[in-house]
C-alpha positions in Angstrom: -58.9 -6.3 17.0 -58.2 -2.7 15.7 -58.9 -1.4 19.1 -55.6 -4.0 20.2 -53.4 -2.3 17.6 -54.3 1.3 18.8 -53.6 0.3 22.4 -50.3 -1.2 21.6 -49.6 1.9 19.4 -50.4 4.4 21.9 -48.4 2.0 24.9 -45.2 2.2 22.0 -45.5 6.1 21.7 -45.9 6.2 25.7 -42.9 4.4 26.3 -41.2 6.3 23.9 -41.9 9.8 25.2 -40.6 8.2 28.8 -37.4 7.1 27.4 -37.0 10.8 25.2 -38.4 12.3 29.1 -35.6 10.3 30.9 -33.1 11.3 28.6 -33.7 15.0 28.4 -33.8 15.0 32.2 -30.0 13.3 32.4 -28.9 15.9 29.4 -30.1 18.7 31.7 -28.5 17.0 34.7 -25.4 16.7 33.1 -25.4 19.9 31.4 -26.4 21.5 35.3 -23.3 20.0 36.5 -21.0 20.9 33.7 -22.1 24.4 34.2 -21.3 24.6 38.0 -18.1 22.6 37.3 -17.6 25.3 35.2 -18.6 28.0 37.5 -16.0 26.4 40.1 -13.5 26.7 37.7 -14.1 30.0 37.0 -14.4 31.4 40.6 -10.5 29.7 41.0 -9.1 30.9 37.8 -10.2 34.1 38.3 -8.7 34.9 41.6 -5.7 33.6 39.9 -5.4 29.8 40.3 -3.3 28.3 37.6 -4.3 25.1 38.5 -8.2 26.5 37.9 -7.1 28.3 34.7 -5.6 25.1 33.0 -8.6 23.1 34.1 -11.0 25.6 32.4 -8.7 25.9 29.1 -9.2 22.0 29.2 -13.2 22.1 29.4 -13.4 24.6 27.1 -10.7 22.2 24.9 -12.8 19.6 25.2 -16.3 21.6 24.0 -13.9 23.1 20.7 -14.3 26.7 22.0 -11.0 27.0 21.4 -10.7 30.7 21.9 -11.4 30.9 25.2 -9.3 27.5 25.8 -6.6 29.4 24.8 -7.2 32.2 26.7 -7.3 29.9 30.2 -4.0 28.3 28.9 -2.3 31.7 28.4 -3.5 32.6 32.0 -1.6 29.5 33.4 1.2 29.4 31.2 2.4 32.6 32.0 2.2 31.3 35.9 4.4 28.7 34.4 2.1 25.8 34.5 3.8 23.2 32.3 0.7 21.2 31.2 -1.1 24.6 30.0 2.5 25.8 28.3 2.1 22.6 26.5 -1.3 23.0 24.7 -0.6 26.5 24.1 1.9 25.8 22.1 0.1 22.8 20.4 -2.9 25.1 19.8 -0.3 28.0 18.3 1.2 25.3 16.1 -2.2 24.3 14.5 -3.5 27.7 14.5 -6.6 26.5 17.0 -8.0 29.6 19.3 -5.1 32.0 17.9 -3.3 32.8 14.8 -0.9 29.5 13.8 2.6 30.6 15.0 5.4 28.3 15.2 7.5 30.4 16.6 4.9 30.9 19.9 4.8 26.9 19.3 8.8 26.3 20.2 8.6 29.3 22.7 5.5 27.3 24.7 7.0 23.7 24.3 10.5 25.1 25.1 9.0 26.5 28.6 7.3 23.1 29.6 9.8 21.1 27.9 12.5 23.2 30.6 10.3 22.2 33.3 10.8 18.2 32.4 7.3 18.4 30.3 7.8 14.8 28.0 5.4 15.6 26.0 6.4 18.8 25.6 10.1 17.9 24.9 9.0 14.9 22.3 7.4 17.8 20.2 10.6 20.0 20.7 12.0 16.5 19.5 9.7 16.7 16.3 10.8 20.3 15.1 13.8 19.5 15.2 13.8 16.2 13.3 11.3 17.6 10.2 13.3 21.4 10.4 9.8 23.0 11.0 10.4 26.6 12.3 14.1 25.7 14.2 16.9 24.2 11.8 16.4 20.7 11.1 19.3 19.2 13.4 19.1 14.8 14.4 21.2 15.8 17.5 18.8 18.0 18.9 16.0 15.7 18.0 18.1 13.1 20.0 18.7 15.4 22.7 15.0 16.5 23.4 13.4 12.6 22.3 16.1 11.0 25.1 14.9 13.6 27.6 11.1 12.6 27.2 12.2 8.8 26.4 13.6 8.8 30.0 10.6 9.8 31.5 8.3 7.1 30.0 6.8 8.8 27.3 6.1 6.3 24.1 6.3 8.1 21.1 9.5 9.9 22.5 11.0 6.1 22.6 9.4 5.1 19.0 11.2 7.8 17.7 14.5 7.7 19.6 14.5 3.6 18.4 14.5 4.9 14.8 17.0 7.3 15.2 19.2 4.8 16.4 18.2 2.3 14.1 18.9 5.1 10.9 21.9 6.9 12.8 20.4 9.9 12.3 21.9 12.3 15.6 23.7 9.1 16.9 25.4 6.9 16.1 23.6 3.8 14.4 23.0 0.9 17.1 20.3 -1.8 16.5 20.9 -3.1 20.3 19.7 0.7 21.5 17.4 0.8 18.5 15.8 -2.2 20.7 16.2 -1.1 23.6 13.6 1.7 23.2 11.5 0.1 21.1 10.6 -2.7 23.8 10.5 0.0 26.4 7.5 1.4 24.2 5.7 -1.6 23.1 5.5 -2.6 26.8 3.7 0.4 27.2 1.5 -1.3 24.6 2.5 1.4 21.8 1.6 -0.3 18.5 4.1 0.8 16.3 6.9 0.0 18.7 5.6 -3.6 19.1 5.7 -3.5 15.3 9.3 -2.5 15.0 10.3 -4.5 17.6 8.9 -7.5 16.3 10.8 -6.8 12.8 13.9 -6.7 14.8 13.1 -10.1 16.3 12.4 -11.1 12.7 15.9 -9.8 10.8 17.9 -10.6 14.4 19.4 -7.0 14.3 19.8 -5.9 17.8 18.4 -9.1 19.0 19.0 -12.8 18.4 16.5 -13.3 15.7 13.4 -15.1 17.1 10.8 -15.9 15.1 7.9 -16.6 17.5 9.2 -13.3 19.8 8.4 -11.6 15.9 5.1 -13.2 16.0 4.4 -12.5 19.6 5.1 -8.5 18.9 2.9 -8.4 15.6 0.5 -10.0 17.3 0.2 -7.2 20.3 0.4 -4.6 17.4 -2.4 -6.4 15.6 -4.5 -7.1 18.3 -4.8 -3.0 18.7 -5.9 -2.7 15.3 -2.9 -1.6 13.3 -3.6 -2.7 9.8 0.2 -2.5 8.6 1.0 -5.7 11.0 -2.4 -7.4 10.1 -1.2 -7.5 6.7 2.2 -9.1 8.1 0.6 -11.2 10.2 -1.2 -12.4 7.4 1.9 -12.9 5.2 3.8 -14.8 7.6 1.0 -17.0 8.0 0.8 -17.4 4.3 4.1 -18.3 3.3 5.0 -20.0 7.1 7.7 -18.0 8.2 7.8 -18.3 11.7 4.5 -20.0 12.5 3.5 -22.9 11.0 1.5 -22.3 7.4 -2.2 -21.7 8.2 -4.1 -20.2 5.0 -7.0 -19.9 7.3 -5.2 -17.5 10.0 -3.7 -15.7 7.1 -7.3 -14.7 5.8 -8.3 -13.7 9.1 -5.8 -11.3 9.8 -5.8 -9.9 5.8 -9.8 -9.4 6.6 -8.7 -7.4 9.5 -6.3 -5.3 7.7 -9.0 -5.2 4.9 -11.6 -3.9 6.5 -9.7 -0.8 7.1 -9.4 -0.3 3.6 -5.8 -1.4 3.4 -5.2 -2.1 -0.5 -2.7 -5.2 -0.6 -4.8 -6.6 2.2 -7.2 -6.6 0.0 -5.4 -7.9 -2.3 -4.0 -11.0 -0.9 -7.5 -11.6 0.3 -9.2 -11.5 -2.9 -6.3 -14.0 -4.2 -7.5 -16.2 -1.3 -11.0 -16.4 -2.6 -9.6 -16.8 -6.0 -7.6 -19.9 -5.1 -9.9 -21.2 -2.5 -7.3 -21.4 0.3 -8.5 -20.9 4.0 -12.0 -19.3 2.6 -14.2 -21.6 0.2 -13.5 -20.2 -3.2 -15.7 -17.7 -4.1 -14.9 -16.0 -7.7 -17.8 -13.4 -6.8 -16.2 -12.2 -3.3 -12.6 -12.4 -5.2 -13.7 -10.1 -7.8 -15.3 -7.9 -5.3 -11.9 -7.4 -3.1 -9.7 -6.8 -6.5 -12.4 -4.4 -7.4 -11.7 -2.3 -4.0 -8.3 -2.4 -4.6 -8.7 -1.7 -8.3 -10.7 2.0 -7.4 -7.5 2.5 -5.2 -5.3 2.4 -7.9 -3.3 -1.2 -7.4 -2.3 -2.2 -11.1 -2.5 -5.9 -10.1 -5.4 -5.8 -9.1 -6.8 -4.0 -12.0 -4.9 -6.7 -14.3 -6.9 -9.4 -12.6 -10.3 -7.9 -12.4 -9.5 -7.4 -16.4 -9.2 -10.6 -16.6 -12.8 -11.8 -14.3 -14.5 -9.5 -16.7 -12.6 -10.9 -19.6 -13.5 -14.5 -19.1 -16.6 -14.0 -17.1 -15.2 -15.5 -13.9 -17.2 -14.3 -10.6 -18.9 -11.5 -12.8 -20.7 -11.5 -16.3 -18.1 -11.4 -19.3 -18.1 -8.3 -20.3 -15.2 -6.9 -22.9 -15.8 -3.4 -22.3 -15.4 -3.6 -18.6 -12.5 -5.8 -19.5 -10.6 -3.2 -21.7 -11.3 -1.0 -19.0 -9.5 -2.5 -16.0 -6.3 -3.7 -18.6 -6.3 0.3 -20.0 -6.3 1.0 -16.2 -3.4 -1.2 -15.5 -1.8 -0.5 -18.7 -1.2 3.4 -17.9 0.4 2.0 -15.2 2.8 0.0 -17.0 1.8 -3.6 -16.1 3.5 -5.9 -19.0 0.7 -8.9 -18.3 -2.3 -5.5 -18.9 -0.7 -3.9 -22.0 -0.2 -7.7 -23.7 -3.8 -8.6 -23.3 -4.8 -5.1 -24.3 -3.0 -5.2 -27.4 -4.5 -8.5 -28.2 -8.1 -7.0 -27.5 -7.2 -4.2 -29.8 -5.9 -6.8 -32.2 -9.1 -9.2 -32.1 -11.4 -5.8 -31.5 -13.3 -7.4 -28.4 -14.5 -4.9 -26.2 -13.2 -2.5 -28.6 -13.4 -1.3 -32.3 -10.3 -3.7 -33.7 -7.6 -1.1 -34.4 -4.1 -2.8 -35.1 -2.7 0.7 -34.5 -3.4 0.5 -31.2 -2.8 -2.9 -30.7 0.7 -2.2 -32.0 1.1 0.4 -29.5 0.6 -1.5 -26.5 2.1 -4.7 -28.0 5.4 -2.0 -28.4 4.9 -1.2 -24.6 5.7 -5.0 -23.6 8.2 -5.9 -26.5 9.8 -2.8 -24.8 10.1 -4.5 -21.5 11.7 -8.2 -22.9 8.6 -9.6 -23.1 9.1 -12.6 -25.8 5.5 -13.1 -26.2 5.1 -9.6 -27.5 7.9 -9.6 -29.4 7.4 -12.4 -31.5 3.2 -10.6 -32.1 5.0 -7.7 -33.1 7.1 -9.6 -35.4 4.4 -11.0 -37.1 2.6 -7.6 -37.4 5.7 -6.3 -39.2 5.9 -9.2 -41.3 2.2 -9.0 -42.7 1.8 -5.1 -42.4 -1.1 -5.1 -39.9 -1.6 -1.5 -38.0 2.2 -0.6 -39.8 3.4 -0.7 -43.2 5.0 -4.0 -43.9 8.6 -3.8 -42.9 10.5 -7.4 -42.6 13.3 -5.6 -41.1 11.2 -4.4 -38.5 9.8 -8.1 -38.2 13.6 -9.3 -37.9 14.3 -7.3 -35.1 11.4 -8.2 -32.5 11.8 -11.9 -34.0 15.5 -12.1 -33.1 14.4 -10.3 -30.0 11.8 -13.1 -29.1 14.0 -15.8 -30.6 16.7 -15.3 -28.2 14.6 -15.6 -25.5 13.6 -19.2 -26.7 10.7 -18.5 -28.4 10.0 -21.1 -30.9 7.6 -19.6 -32.9 9.9 -16.5 -33.5 12.9 -19.1 -34.1 10.8 -20.6 -36.9 9.8 -17.2 -38.2 13.6 -15.7 -37.8 14.5 -19.0 -40.1 12.1 -18.5 -42.9 12.8 -15.2 -42.9 16.0 -16.1 -43.5 15.6 -18.9 -46.0 13.9 -16.1 -48.7 16.0 -13.5 -47.6 13.2 -11.0 -46.4 14.5 -8.2 -44.5 18.0 -9.9 -43.9 20.3 -11.3 -47.3 19.3 -15.1 -48.1 21.1 -17.2 -45.8 20.1 -21.1 -45.3 22.9 -21.6 -43.0 21.5 -18.8 -40.6 17.9 -20.3 -41.7 19.3 -24.3 -40.9 20.4 -22.4 -37.3 17.1 -21.1 -36.4 15.4 -23.9 -37.5 17.5 -26.3 -35.5 16.7 -24.0 -32.5 12.8 -24.3 -32.7 13.0 -28.1 -34.0 14.9 -28.6 -30.7 11.9 -27.3 -28.7 9.5 -29.6 -30.7 8.3 -27.1 -33.4 6.7 -29.6 -36.0 7.4 -26.8 -38.7 10.1 -26.1 -37.7 11.3 -29.4 -37.9 9.9 -30.2 -41.6 11.7 -26.9 -42.8 14.8 -28.2 -41.3 14.7 -31.4 -43.5 14.0 -29.7 -46.6 16.4 -26.6 -45.9 19.2 -29.7 -45.4 17.8 -30.9 -48.9 18.3 -27.4 -50.8 22.0 -27.4 -48.9 22.8 -30.5 -50.4 21.7 -29.3 -53.5 23.6 -26.9 -53.7 26.9 -28.4 -52.5 26.3 -31.5 -55.2 26.0 -29.1 -57.6 29.4 -26.5 -57.0 31.1 -30.1 -56.4 30.2 -30.7 -60.4 31.2 -27.2 -61.6 
């Protein structure tokens, strides 16, 4: 048995050695051919052949030997080789093999562009559009983009479409925008396919056509364009332009999520949370929310806080809940601020701290949240975390009461009844008790009866006098 094992190991080792030997042999052959190729280019290049000089520059560039690439591109560029001039412009622009020099980049791009080199024309358009080295000039950008676009250069067609869409450097013209996006889209340019899809969706420059919109979105999405994959997910989720299909929504959200797209991660988490298009799976929901929360997405941070708060898909952990609610609250998320105030008020996941509770309730209350305004009124009414202050209690109860919060209306009625923070006023007490009673508030209904008796007694006393 042991002899067999030894033979198997030896045979496996021999196979591995053979494979390694074959791989080495192939590598040596490739290197030999590459050296022969370089040697052939070198002879012609040294004899002043511009095409060979360009080819030599290209070979050196592909091996990241930028200095040698710049040397041979320069030789060819000086002889008027348009492709070499464009490549030399790029090396100067990025500072590869030569010092970074935008003026030299413009010089060589211009040389190539004047010879009708589409990529160089597009690069010049970019420089004019952003105002790099040359003054920002949308008209010049449009000029060079047009030149390249007419030569069938997809990136320039996209940029020209953008200019017509925004009206920069040209008169705004949605039809022209659609025309150039179509040209690039038909060449397989993903971003142009996305823009064309958007124009069909909105009916700008083309008749509104959801099917055509989805057609072009699909083209771009199939090339791995994450933003379009998200858009497709949204369309299938809402049923706009396509039949509502949660499975398809989940499919496209997953595609975008795999590329780290935060919004797609969030939407996918929601689908797992609700069990739409995918089996309900709180662990998966928590996993997706975590991915997005770590990227600073406030809504996901709040949702993750909620899952930890109630132990859904993750172990119940008030400290982790506080951690994620805090992250969202610091970004101004009202829901997270409200719950964080409650956790500080109850001492869950953090030591009980009424001052911190007041701090977070105030943040939400100032955004017009009636529930937070009620709680803040309660804290001032009872002097928890803040000095007892009936005027402040009246202020916050009033805010919530005006928003139709029955509990706040009842509390405000009581303060008017007893004259706390406001002058004693039975009519105002009745007004607010009535408001709360209409909303089914039992205590307010009872107080309303009591208040009516007091008013009757007061009126009878006045008549007898």
